[in-house]
N, CA, C and O atoms as a Tripos MOL2 file, in Angstrom:
@<TRIPOS>MOLECULE
protein
  260   259    65     0     0
PROTEIN
NO_CHARGES

@<TRIPOS>ATOM
      1 N          82.9270   93.5550  135.6030 N.3       1 MET1
      2 CA         82.4410   94.8680  135.2250 C.3       1 MET1
      3 C          83.6250   95.7510  134.8400 C.2       1 MET1
      4 O          84.6280   95.7890  135.5520 O.2       1 MET1
      5 N          83.5150   96.4460  133.7380 N.am      2 THR2
      6 CA         84.5750   97.3570  133.3330 C.3       2 THR2
      7 C          84.1780   98.7860  133.6730 C.2       2 THR2
      8 O          82.9960   99.1310  133.6890 O.2       2 THR2
      9 N          85.1720   99.6010  133.9410 N.am      3 THR3
     10 CA         84.9030  101.0100  134.2260 C.3       3 THR3
     11 C          85.1140  101.8070  132.9450 C.2       3 THR3
     12 O          85.9240  101.4200  132.1030 O.2       3 THR3
     13 N          84.3980  102.9110  132.7900 N.am      4 PRO4
     14 CA         84.5810  103.7130  131.5770 C.3       4 PRO4
     15 C          85.9490  104.3710  131.5560 C.2       4 PRO4
     16 O          86.5330  104.6630  132.5990 O.2       4 PRO4
     17 N          86.4520  104.5990  130.3430 N.am      5 ASP5
     18 CA         87.7300  105.2850  130.1960 C.3       5 ASP5
     19 C          87.5890  106.7370  130.6470 C.2       5 ASP5
     20 O          86.5560  107.3710  130.4330 O.2       5 ASP5
     21 N          88.6350  107.2430  131.2700 N.am      6 VAL6
     22 CA         88.7040  108.6530  131.6420 C.3       6 VAL6
     23 C          89.6980  109.2870  130.6760 C.2       6 VAL6
     24 O          90.9040  109.0620  130.7770 O.2       6 VAL6
     25 N          89.1880  110.0770  129.7460 N.am      7 TRP7
     26 CA         90.0050  110.6540  128.6870 C.3       7 TRP7
     27 C          90.5880  111.9830  129.1250 C.2       7 TRP7
     28 O          89.9230  112.7820  129.7840 O.2       7 TRP7
     29 N          91.8430  112.2100  128.7500 N.am      8 LYS8
     30 CA         92.5240  113.4720  129.0420 C.3       8 LYS8
     31 C          93.0550  114.0340  127.7290 C.2       8 LYS8
     32 O          93.7410  113.3410  126.9780 O.2       8 LYS8
     33 N          92.7310  115.2940  127.4630 N.am      9 LYS9
     34 CA         93.1730  115.9430  126.2310 C.3       9 LYS9
     35 C          94.6120  116.4150  126.3910 C.2       9 LYS9
     36 O          95.0270  116.8490  127.4660 O.2       9 LYS9
     37 N          95.3510  116.3210  125.3110 N.am     10 SER10
     38 CA         96.7270  116.7850  125.3020 C.3      10 SER10
     39 C          96.8000  118.2490  125.7190 C.2      10 SER10
     40 O          95.9150  119.0380  125.3900 O.2      10 SER10
     41 N          97.8490  118.6060  126.4370 N.am     11 SER11
     42 CA         98.0350  120.0070  126.8260 C.3      11 SER11
     43 C          98.5530  120.8420  125.6590 C.2      11 SER11
     44 O          98.5190  122.0710  125.7140 O.2      11 SER11
     45 N          99.0290  120.1870  124.6080 N.am     12 TYR12
     46 CA         99.4760  120.8850  123.4070 C.3      12 TYR12
     47 C          98.4220  120.6580  122.3430 C.2      12 TYR12
     48 O          98.4440  119.6500  121.6370 O.2      12 TYR12
     49 N          97.5020  121.5990  122.2320 N.am     13 SER13
     50 CA         96.3580  121.4130  121.3480 C.3      13 SER13
     51 C          96.4100  122.2520  120.0910 C.2      13 SER13
     52 O          95.4390  122.2720  119.3350 O.2      13 SER13
     53 N          97.4970  122.9390  119.8420 N.am     14 GLY14
     54 CA         97.5850  123.7530  118.6530 C.3      14 GLY14
     55 C          96.7620  125.0170  118.7670 C.2      14 GLY14
     56 O          96.3070  125.3670  119.8560 O.2      14 GLY14
     57 N          96.5660  125.7040  117.6600 N.am     15 GLY15
     58 CA         95.8250  126.9620  117.6590 C.3      15 GLY15
     59 C          94.3370  126.7600  117.5040 C.2      15 GLY15
     60 O          93.8270  125.6450  117.6170 O.2      15 GLY15
     61 N          93.6540  127.8450  117.2460 N.am     16 GLY16
     62 CA         92.2140  127.7850  117.0300 C.3      16 GLY16
     63 C          91.4570  127.4320  118.2930 C.2      16 GLY16
     64 O          91.6960  128.0000  119.3580 O.2      16 GLY16
     65 N          90.5490  126.4950  118.1610 N.am     17 GLU17
     66 CA         89.7100  126.1060  119.2860 C.3      17 GLU17
     67 C          90.3610  125.0360  120.1600 C.2      17 GLU17
     68 O          89.7310  124.5310  121.0900 O.2      17 GLU17
     69 N          91.5880  124.6920  119.8780 N.am     18 GLY18
     70 CA         92.2750  123.6850  120.6870 C.3      18 GLY18
     71 C          91.8160  122.2680  120.4330 C.2      18 GLY18
     72 O          91.9310  121.4120  121.3090 O.2      18 GLY18
     73 N          91.2900  122.0060  119.2330 N.am     19 ASN19
     74 CA         90.7920  120.6600  118.9660 C.3      19 ASN19
     75 C          91.6890  119.8680  118.0150 C.2      19 ASN19
     76 O          91.2750  118.8280  117.5030 O.2      19 ASN19
     77 N          92.8940  120.3400  117.7750 N.am     20 ALA20
     78 CA         93.8210  119.6420  116.8940 C.3      20 ALA20
     79 C          94.7740  118.7950  117.7310 C.2      20 ALA20
     80 O          95.9850  119.0180  117.7200 O.2      20 ALA20
     81 N          94.2320  117.8360  118.4450 N.am     21 CYS21
     82 CA         95.0870  117.0480  119.3300 C.3      21 CYS21
     83 C          94.5090  115.6590  119.5270 C.2      21 CYS21
     84 O          93.5250  115.2770  118.8930 O.2      21 CYS21
     85 N          95.1270  114.9340  120.3960 N.am     22 VAL22
     86 CA         94.6620  113.6070  120.7570 C.3      22 VAL22
     87 C          94.2560  113.5960  122.2160 C.2      22 VAL22
     88 O          94.6020  114.4890  122.9900 O.2      22 VAL22
     89 N          93.5190  112.5670  122.5660 N.am     23 GLU23
     90 CA         93.1560  112.3170  123.9500 C.3      23 GLU23
     91 C          93.7050  110.9450  124.3190 C.2      23 GLU23
     92 O          93.7820  110.0510  123.4750 O.2      23 GLU23
     93 N          94.0830  110.7860  125.5670 N.am     24 VAL24
     94 CA         94.5930  109.5080  126.0400 C.3      24 VAL24
     95 C          93.8200  109.0760  127.2800 C.2      24 VAL24
     96 O          93.3160  109.9020  128.0410 O.2      24 VAL24
     97 N          93.7420  107.7760  127.4590 N.am     25 ALA25
     98 CA         93.0860  107.2100  128.6330 C.3      25 ALA25
     99 C          93.8940  106.0080  129.1040 C.2      25 ALA25
    100 O          94.1280  105.0760  128.3350 O.2      25 ALA25
    101 N          94.3170  106.0250  130.3570 N.am     26 PRO26
    102 CA         95.0510  104.8690  130.8650 C.3      26 PRO26
    103 C          94.1110  103.6980  131.1160 C.2      26 PRO26
    104 O          93.0050  103.8650  131.6300 O.2      26 PRO26
    105 N          94.5690  102.5300  130.7460 N.am     27 ARG27
    106 CA         93.8700  101.2840  131.0670 C.3      27 ARG27
    107 C          94.8120  100.4710  131.9340 C.2      27 ARG27
    108 O          95.8790  100.9580  132.3070 O.2      27 ARG27
    109 N          94.4510   99.2720  132.2540 N.am     28 ARG28
    110 CA         95.2630   98.4850  133.1910 C.3      28 ARG28
    111 C          96.6960   98.2870  132.7050 C.2      28 ARG28
    112 O          97.6380   98.5500  133.4520 O.2      28 ARG28
    113 N          96.8750   97.8320  131.4770 N.am     29 THR29
    114 CA         98.2240   97.5630  130.9600 C.3      29 THR29
    115 C          98.5060   98.2910  129.6530 C.2      29 THR29
    116 O          99.5890   98.1480  129.0850 O.2      29 THR29
    117 N          97.5510   99.0640  129.1760 N.am     30 ARG30
    118 CA         97.6860   99.7310  127.8860 C.3      30 ARG30
    119 C          97.2560  101.1850  128.0110 C.2      30 ARG30
    120 O          96.6340  101.5750  128.9990 O.2      30 ARG30
    121 N          97.5880  101.9760  127.0100 N.am     31 ILE31
    122 CA         97.1420  103.3540  126.9180 C.3      31 ILE31
    123 C          96.2750  103.4610  125.6680 C.2      31 ILE31
    124 O          96.6830  103.0460  124.5830 O.2      31 ILE31
    125 N          95.0850  104.0160  125.8260 N.am     32 ALA32
    126 CA         94.1840  104.2170  124.6960 C.3      32 ALA32
    127 C          94.3900  105.6310  124.1620 C.2      32 ALA32
    128 O          94.5560  106.5760  124.9330 O.2      32 ALA32
    129 N          94.3770  105.7700  122.8370 N.am     33 VAL33
    130 CA         94.5870  107.0580  122.1760 C.3      33 VAL33
    131 C          93.4720  107.2340  121.1450 C.2      33 VAL33
    132 O          93.1250  106.2970  120.4250 O.2      33 VAL33
    133 N          92.9100  108.4580  121.0830 N.am     34 ARG34
    134 CA         91.8910  108.7430  120.0800 C.3      34 ARG34
    135 C          92.0030  110.1850  119.6040 C.2      34 ARG34
    136 O          92.6250  111.0160  120.2660 O.2      34 ARG34
    137 N          91.4140  110.4730  118.4800 N.am     35 ASP35
    138 CA         91.3790  111.8130  117.9010 C.3      35 ASP35
    139 C          90.3060  112.6130  118.6370 C.2      35 ASP35
    140 O          89.1550  112.1830  118.7090 O.2      35 ASP35
    141 N          90.6730  113.7630  119.1800 N.am     36 SER36
    142 CA         89.7020  114.5550  119.9450 C.3      36 SER36
    143 C          88.5950  115.1240  119.0620 C.2      36 SER36
    144 O          87.5120  115.4340  119.5580 O.2      36 SER36
    145 N          88.8490  115.2650  117.7630 N.am     37 LYS37
    146 CA         87.8310  115.7910  116.8530 C.3      37 LYS37
    147 C          86.8090  114.7300  116.4690 C.2      37 LYS37
    148 O          85.6820  115.0610  116.1000 O.2      37 LYS37
    149 N          87.1870  113.4710  116.5500 N.am     38 ALA38
    150 CA         86.3050  112.3800  116.1350 C.3      38 ALA38
    151 C          86.4370  111.2030  117.1000 C.2      38 ALA38
    152 O          86.8910  110.1310  116.7020 O.2      38 ALA38
    153 N          86.0520  111.3840  118.3460 N.am     39 PRO39
    154 CA         86.2760  110.3380  119.3440 C.3      39 PRO39
    155 C          85.5450  109.0280  119.0650 C.2      39 PRO39
    156 O          85.9620  107.9780  119.5540 O.2      39 PRO39
    157 N          84.4840  109.0690  118.3020 N.am     40 SER40
    158 CA         83.7500  107.8320  118.0310 C.3      40 SER40
    159 C          84.3020  107.0550  116.8370 C.2      40 SER40
    160 O          83.7980  105.9790  116.5170 O.2      40 SER40
    161 N          85.3350  107.5920  116.1730 N.am     41 HIS41
    162 CA         85.8750  106.9380  114.9850 C.3      41 HIS41
    163 C          86.8550  105.8190  115.2780 C.2      41 HIS41
    164 O          87.3100  105.1540  114.3480 O.2      41 HIS41
    165 N          87.1860  105.5940  116.5030 N.am     42 GLY42
    166 CA         88.0700  104.4910  116.8210 C.3      42 GLY42
    167 C          89.1220  104.8710  117.8400 C.2      42 GLY42
    168 O          89.3780  106.0480  118.0940 O.2      42 GLY42
    169 N          89.7170  103.8570  118.4100 N.am     43 THR43
    170 CA         90.7130  104.0240  119.4530 C.3      43 THR43
    171 C          91.8990  103.1240  119.1530 C.2      43 THR43
    172 O          91.7360  101.9670  118.7670 O.2      43 THR43
    173 N          93.0730  103.6610  119.3340 N.am     44 LEU44
    174 CA         94.3040  102.8900  119.2190 C.3      44 LEU44
    175 C          94.7770  102.6020  120.6360 C.2      44 LEU44
    176 O          94.7970  103.5060  121.4710 O.2      44 LEU44
    177 N          95.1560  101.3660  120.9210 N.am     45 THR45
    178 CA         95.7300  101.0560  122.2300 C.3      45 THR45
    179 C          97.1400  100.5260  122.0350 C.2      45 THR45
    180 O          97.4160   99.7670  121.1070 O.2      45 THR45
    181 N          98.0190  100.9410  122.9260 N.am     46 VAL46
    182 CA         99.4190  100.5070  122.8900 C.3      46 VAL46
    183 C          99.8460  100.1050  124.2970 C.2      46 VAL46
    184 O          99.2860  100.6010  125.2750 O.2      46 VAL46
    185 N         100.8210   99.2200  124.4140 N.am     47 PRO47
    186 CA        101.3220   98.8640  125.7390 C.3      47 PRO47
    187 C         101.8260  100.1140  126.4680 C.2      47 PRO47
    188 O         102.4570  100.9800  125.8620 O.2      47 PRO47
    189 N         101.5470  100.2010  127.7540 N.am     48 ALA48
    190 CA        101.9380  101.3730  128.5370 C.3      48 ALA48
    191 C         103.4390  101.6690  128.4490 C.2      48 ALA48
    192 O         103.8020  102.8360  128.3020 O.2      48 ALA48
    193 N         104.3290  100.6720  128.5320 N.am     49 PRO49
    194 CA        105.7640  100.9870  128.4260 C.3      49 PRO49
    195 C         106.1460  101.5780  127.0680 C.2      49 PRO49
    196 O         107.0140  102.4480  126.9980 O.2      49 PRO49
    197 N         105.5120  101.1210  126.0010 N.am     50 SER50
    198 CA        105.7970  101.6630  124.6700 C.3      50 SER50
    199 C         105.3310  103.1060  124.5610 C.2      50 SER50
    200 O         106.0140  103.9350  123.9610 O.2      50 SER50
    201 N         104.1820  103.4110  125.1330 N.am     51 PHE51
    202 CA        103.6750  104.7800  125.1020 C.3      51 PHE51
    203 C         104.5990  105.6920  125.9150 C.2      51 PHE51
    204 O         104.8860  106.8130  125.4960 O.2      51 PHE51
    205 N         105.0610  105.2200  127.0620 N.am     52 ALA52
    206 CA        105.9790  106.0180  127.8880 C.3      52 ALA52
    207 C         107.2770  106.2930  127.1320 C.2      52 ALA52
    208 O         107.7990  107.4060  127.1920 O.2      52 ALA52
    209 N         107.8030  105.3010  126.4240 N.am     53 ALA53
    210 CA        109.0260  105.5020  125.6400 C.3      53 ALA53
    211 C         108.7930  106.5210  124.5290 C.2      53 ALA53
    212 O         109.6680  107.3420  124.2550 O.2      53 ALA53
    213 N         107.6390  106.4790  123.8930 N.am     54 PHE54
    214 CA        107.2930  107.4300  122.8400 C.3      54 PHE54
    215 C         107.2320  108.8540  123.3890 C.2      54 PHE54
    216 O         107.7990  109.7730  122.7970 O.2      54 PHE54
    217 N         106.5530  109.0360  124.5060 N.am     55 VAL55
    218 CA        106.4490  110.3720  125.1190 C.3      55 VAL55
    219 C         107.8240  110.8730  125.5360 C.2      55 VAL55
    220 O         108.1410  112.0440  125.3250 O.2      55 VAL55
    221 N         108.6370  110.0190  126.1170 N.am     56 ASN56
    222 CA        109.9910  110.4290  126.5190 C.3      56 ASN56
    223 C         110.8320  110.8360  125.3100 C.2      56 ASN56
    224 O         111.6210  111.7770  125.3920 O.2      56 ASN56
    225 N         110.6670  110.1320  124.1890 N.am     57 ALA57
    226 CA        111.3970  110.4970  122.9710 C.3      57 ALA57
    227 C         110.9660  111.8740  122.4760 C.2      57 ALA57
    228 O         111.7940  112.6310  121.9690 O.2      57 ALA57
    229 N         109.6920  112.2080  122.6130 N.am     58 LEU58
    230 CA        109.1990  113.5190  122.2150 C.3      58 LEU58
    231 C         109.7950  114.6260  123.0780 C.2      58 LEU58
    232 O         110.0440  115.7300  122.5930 O.2      58 LEU58
    233 N         110.0180  114.3390  124.3290 N.am     59 LYS59
    234 CA        110.5110  115.3470  125.2750 C.3      59 LYS59
    235 C         111.9960  115.5980  125.1550 C.2      59 LYS59
    236 O         112.4680  116.6650  125.5490 O.2      59 LYS59
    237 N         112.7490  114.6490  124.6230 N.am     60 ARG60
    238 CA        114.1950  114.8150  124.5040 C.3      60 ARG60
    239 C         114.5630  115.9360  123.5640 C.2      60 ARG60
    240 O         113.8770  116.1450  122.5640 O.2      60 ARG60
    241 N         115.6380  116.6720  123.8560 N.am     61 PRO61
    242 CA        116.1310  117.6720  122.8950 C.3      61 PRO61
    243 C         116.4040  117.0080  121.5570 C.2      61 PRO61
    244 O         117.0640  115.9710  121.4890 O.2      61 PRO61
    245 N         115.8970  117.6070  120.5080 N.am     62 GLY62
    246 CA        116.0690  117.0140  119.1790 C.3      62 GLY62
    247 C         115.1910  115.7990  118.9710 C.2      62 GLY62
    248 O         115.4150  115.0090  118.0540 O.2      62 GLY62
    249 N         114.1750  115.6470  119.8390 N.am     63 GLY63
    250 CA        113.2740  114.5070  119.7520 C.3      63 GLY63
    251 C         112.4620  114.5050  118.4730 C.2      63 GLY63
    252 O         112.8660  115.1060  117.4780 O.2      63 GLY63
    253 N         111.3580  113.8550  118.4910 N.am     64 LEU64
    254 CA        110.5570  113.6650  117.2960 C.3      64 LEU64
    255 C         109.8640  114.9260  116.8200 C.2      64 LEU64
    256 O         109.4210  114.9790  115.6720 O.2      64 LEU64
    257 N         109.7560  115.9340  117.6540 N.am     65 LEU65
    258 CA        109.0520  117.1530  117.2410 C.3      65 LEU65
    259 C         110.0030  118.2060  116.7410 C.2      65 LEU65
    260 O         109.5720  119.2930  116.3550 O.2      65 LEU65
@<TRIPOS>BOND
     1     1     2 1
     2     2     3 1
     3     3     4 2
     4     3     5 am
     5     5     6 1
     6     6     7 1
     7     7     8 2
     8     7     9 am
     9     9    10 1
    10    10    11 1
    11    11    12 2
    12    11    13 am
    13    13    14 1
    14    14    15 1
    15    15    16 2
    16    15    17 am
    17    17    18 1
    18    18    19 1
    19    19    20 2
    20    19    21 am
    21    21    22 1
    22    22    23 1
    23    23    24 2
    24    23    25 am
    25    25    26 1
    26    26    27 1
    27    27    28 2
    28    27    29 am
    29    29    30 1
    30    30    31 1
    31    31    32 2
    32    31    33 am
    33    33    34 1
    34    34    35 1
    35    35    36 2
    36    35    37 am
    37    37    38 1
    38    38    39 1
    39    39    40 2
    40    39    41 am
    41    41    42 1
    42    42    43 1
    43    43    44 2
    44    43    45 am
    45    45    46 1
    46    46    47 1
    47    47    48 2
    48    47    49 am
    49    49    50 1
    50    50    51 1
    51    51    52 2
    52    51    53 am
    53    53    54 1
    54    54    55 1
    55    55    56 2
    56    55    57 am
    57    57    58 1
    58    58    59 1
    59    59    60 2
    60    59    61 am
    61    61    62 1
    62    62    63 1
    63    63    64 2
    64    63    65 am
    65    65    66 1
    66    66    67 1
    67    67    68 2
    68    67    69 am
    69    69    70 1
    70    70    71 1
    71    71    72 2
    72    71    73 am
    73    73    74 1
    74    74    75 1
    75    75    76 2
    76    75    77 am
    77    77    78 1
    78    78    79 1
    79    79    80 2
    80    79    81 am
    81    81    82 1
    82    82    83 1
    83    83    84 2
    84    83    85 am
    85    85    86 1
    86    86    87 1
    87    87    88 2
    88    87    89 am
    89    89    90 1
    90    90    91 1
    91    91    92 2
    92    91    93 am
    93    93    94 1
    94    94    95 1
    95    95    96 2
    96    95    97 am
    97    97    98 1
    98    98    99 1
    99    99   100 2
   100    99   101 am
   101   101   102 1
   102   102   103 1
   103   103   104 2
   104   103   105 am
   105   105   106 1
   106   106   107 1
   107   107   108 2
   108   107   109 am
   109   109   110 1
   110   110   111 1
   111   111   112 2
   112   111   113 am
   113   113   114 1
   114   114   115 1
   115   115   116 2
   116   115   117 am
   117   117   118 1
   118   118   119 1
   119   119   120 2
   120   119   121 am
   121   121   122 1
   122   122   123 1
   123   123   124 2
   124   123   125 am
   125   125   126 1
   126   126   127 1
   127   127   128 2
   128   127   129 am
   129   129   130 1
   130   130   131 1
   131   131   132 2
   132   131   133 am
   133   133   134 1
   134   134   135 1
   135   135   136 2
   136   135   137 am
   137   137   138 1
   138   138   139 1
   139   139   140 2
   140   139   141 am
   141   141   142 1
   142   142   143 1
   143   143   144 2
   144   143   145 am
   145   145   146 1
   146   146   147 1
   147   147   148 2
   148   147   149 am
   149   149   150 1
   150   150   151 1
   151   151   152 2
   152   151   153 am
   153   153   154 1
   154   154   155 1
   155   155   156 2
   156   155   157 am
   157   157   158 1
   158   158   159 1
   159   159   160 2
   160   159   161 am
   161   161   162 1
   162   162   163 1
   163   163   164 2
   164   163   165 am
   165   165   166 1
   166   166   167 1
   167   167   168 2
   168   167   169 am
   169   169   170 1
   170   170   171 1
   171   171   172 2
   172   171   173 am
   173   173   174 1
   174   174   175 1
   175   175   176 2
   176   175   177 am
   177   177   178 1
   178   178   179 1
   179   179   180 2
   180   179   181 am
   181   181   182 1
   182   182   183 1
   183   183   184 2
   184   183   185 am
   185   185   186 1
   186   186   187 1
   187   187   188 2
   188   187   189 am
   189   189   190 1
   190   190   191 1
   191   191   192 2
   192   191   193 am
   193   193   194 1
   194   194   195 1
   195   195   196 2
   196   195   197 am
   197   197   198 1
   198   198   199 1
   199   199   200 2
   200   199   201 am
   201   201   202 1
   202   202   203 1
   203   203   204 2
   204   203   205 am
   205   205   206 1
   206   206   207 1
   207   207   208 2
   208   207   209 am
   209   209   210 1
   210   210   211 1
   211   211   212 2
   212   211   213 am
   213   213   214 1
   214   214   215 1
   215   215   216 2
   216   215   217 am
   217   217   218 1
   218   218   219 1
   219   219   220 2
   220   219   221 am
   221   221   222 1
   222   222   223 1
   223   223   224 2
   224   223   225 am
   225   225   226 1
   226   226   227 1
   227   227   228 2
   228   227   229 am
   229   229   230 1
   230   230   231 1
   231   231   232 2
   232   231   233 am
   233   233   234 1
   234   234   235 1
   235   235   236 2
   236   235   237 am
   237   237   238 1
   238   238   239 1
   239   239   240 2
   240   239   241 am
   241   241   242 1
   242   242   243 1
   243   243   244 2
   244   243   245 am
   245   245   246 1
   246   246   247 1
   247   247   248 2
   248   247   249 am
   249   249   250 1
   250   250   251 1
   251   251   252 2
   252   251   253 am
   253   253   254 1
   254   254   255 1
   255   255   256 2
   256   255   257 am
   257   257   258 1
   258   258   259 1
   259   259   260 2
@<TRIPOS>SUBSTRUCTURE
     1 MET1         2 RESIDUE 1 A MET
     2 THR2         6 RESIDUE 1 A THR
     3 THR3        10 RESIDUE 1 A THR
     4 PRO4        14 RESIDUE 1 A PRO
     5 ASP5        18 RESIDUE 1 A ASP
     6 VAL6        22 RESIDUE 1 A VAL
     7 TRP7        26 RESIDUE 1 A TRP
     8 LYS8        30 RESIDUE 1 A LYS
     9 LYS9        34 RESIDUE 1 A LYS
    10 SER10       38 RESIDUE 1 A SER
    11 SER11       42 RESIDUE 1 A SER
    12 TYR12       46 RESIDUE 1 A TYR
    13 SER13       50 RESIDUE 1 A SER
    14 GLY14       54 RESIDUE 1 A GLY
    15 GLY15       58 RESIDUE 1 A GLY
    16 GLY16       62 RESIDUE 1 A GLY
    17 GLU17       66 RESIDUE 1 A GLU
    18 GLY18       70 RESIDUE 1 A GLY
    19 ASN19       74 RESIDUE 1 A ASN
    20 ALA20       78 RESIDUE 1 A ALA
    21 CYS21       82 RESIDUE 1 A CYS
    22 VAL22       86 RESIDUE 1 A VAL
    23 GLU23       90 RESIDUE 1 A GLU
    24 VAL24       94 RESIDUE 1 A VAL
    25 ALA25       98 RESIDUE 1 A ALA
    26 PRO26      102 RESIDUE 1 A PRO
    27 ARG27      106 RESIDUE 1 A ARG
    28 ARG28      110 RESIDUE 1 A ARG
    29 THR29      114 RESIDUE 1 A THR
    30 ARG30      118 RESIDUE 1 A ARG
    31 ILE31      122 RESIDUE 1 A ILE
    32 ALA32      126 RESIDUE 1 A ALA
    33 VAL33      130 RESIDUE 1 A VAL
    34 ARG34      134 RESIDUE 1 A ARG
    35 ASP35      138 RESIDUE 1 A ASP
    36 SER36      142 RESIDUE 1 A SER
    37 LYS37      146 RESIDUE 1 A LYS
    38 ALA38      150 RESIDUE 1 A ALA
    39 PRO39      154 RESIDUE 1 A PRO
    40 SER40      158 RESIDUE 1 A SER
    41 HIS41      162 RESIDUE 1 A HIS
    42 GLY42      166 RESIDUE 1 A GLY
    43 THR43      170 RESIDUE 1 A THR
    44 LEU44      174 RESIDUE 1 A LEU
    45 THR45      178 RESIDUE 1 A THR
    46 VAL46      182 RESIDUE 1 A VAL
    47 PRO47      186 RESIDUE 1 A PRO
    48 ALA48      190 RESIDUE 1 A ALA
    49 PRO49      194 RESIDUE 1 A PRO
    50 SER50      198 RESIDUE 1 A SER
    51 PHE51      202 RESIDUE 1 A PHE
    52 ALA52      206 RESIDUE 1 A ALA
    53 ALA53      210 RESIDUE 1 A ALA
    54 PHE54      214 RESIDUE 1 A PHE
    55 VAL55      218 RESIDUE 1 A VAL
    56 ASN56      222 RESIDUE 1 A ASN
    57 ALA57      226 RESIDUE 1 A ALA
    58 LEU58      230 RESIDUE 1 A LEU
    59 LYS59      234 RESIDUE 1 A LYS
    60 ARG60      238 RESIDUE 1 A ARG
    61 PRO61      242 RESIDUE 1 A PRO
    62 GLY62      246 RESIDUE 1 A GLY
    63 GLY63      250 RESIDUE 1 A GLY
    64 LEU64      254 RESIDUE 1 A LEU
    65 LEU65      258 RESIDUE 1 A LEU
């Protein structure tokens, strides 16, 4: 039996109604990512260590943002 994903919206949602962001859901070994405006349009999953490296790169001074 599988459990449903528990989605969490990004804390950085941009302006307006706050719907210009992504949602993430942890799975056993992967992280699921989807568009908060169109959650039924598909999900991208990536290995958890790769997602952690991506987030850490965003947080670094001069990072990706």
